[in-house]
Residue, then its C-alpha position, 0 to 999 in steps of 0.5 A: x838611857x836605856x836601848x829600848x828608850x833610844x829606839x822609842x824616841x828614834x821612832x818619834x822623831x821620824x814620825x814627827x818629821x813625816x808628817x810635817x813633810x806630809x804636811x809640806x806637800x798638801x800645802x804645796x798641792x792645795x797653793x798649787x790648785x788655788x793658783x788655777x782661778x776658774x771663770x768665777x775668781x777672775x779679776x773685774x776685766x780679766x779676759x775669759x780662760x779658754x775652756x777646752x774645744x769639744x771637737x778635739x775629742x772627734x775623730x776625723x772622717x775619712x773622705x776618699x774618692x769612694x765616698x766624696x760627694x761633689x757640688x757647685x759652690x754658689x756664686x757670691x757665697x764666701x768659703x770658710x775654713x772649717x771650724x771642726x773636722x766634722x765640717x767638710x765646707x762652710x759658707x759665710x752667706x752675706x745678707x741685707x738682714x745680716x749673714x747666714x752660714x751654710x754648713x756641710x756636715x759629713x760624720x764618718x761611715x755609717x755616722x750621722x744617723x738618719x734623715x728624719x730624725x735629724x730633720x727634727x733634731x734641727x726643727x728642736x733647735x727652734x722655738x715658735x712664737x705661740x709655743x707650739x711644736x717645731x717638729x709639726x711647723x717644719x716642712x719636709x719634701x723627698x726629691x732625688x738628684x743626680x741618683x742621691x735620695x734627700x730630704x729637704x726641710x724648712x723651719x722658722x722661729x727663734x733659733x739656738x744656735x752654739x753648743x757642743x757640734x760647734x764649739x761656739x757659745x750658744x746664742x738665741x736668735x730671733x726671725x731665723x730660718x733653716x734650710x736643710x738638705x740630708x743627701x744620701x751618700x755611699x756609706x752615710x747621710x751627707x748634712x747640708x744646714x743652712x741657717x740665717x735671718x729670715x729675710x737672709x735665707x728666702x734671699x738665697x732659698x733659689x742658690x740653696x736648692x741650686x747647691x742641692x741639685x748640683x750635688x753629684x756622687x762619687x765618680 
């Protein structure tokens, strides 16, 4: 066998071994991918695979003595740990028609948008029984509390809750009501959003207004 023939055989052997190795690597990668089932592939009765928390990528707002608003906590409302960094406070509001929730949001200096834009966004989370515009059905009022400009919002209808902001699964809740307030702080707006069954919200409407009237600017 000549030297050139030996070289050709050696080259062919290298190509074959390399192809087998690549094929094994590809098969291993495919097996690893297949070992992670999607939600649709899970066996019946298997617990859902936990999804990534959408709020984990949100930057944490910086709250200091120079920009924080304070208020009097409503009696009878249950203070809960905030579900994410955007929530500065979170209350469960008991009611005979079912519990409501009041959340106080602060997104950081210069963040969060204007009062009316947020009022319309909140109204857009509701649909009306007759198909009319919830933005047109929304009621607003401008007030000043302790020298803080405040926009009050009221809207009722079928409420679509959940989504990226809360990290909770979306729900459609008929017969719901929202009382909201956007309070202008030193460096950005603070958002007070009270939602729940209409009877529960009506039952606590004066308490919510007292909360807003109690909001104080930084000392």
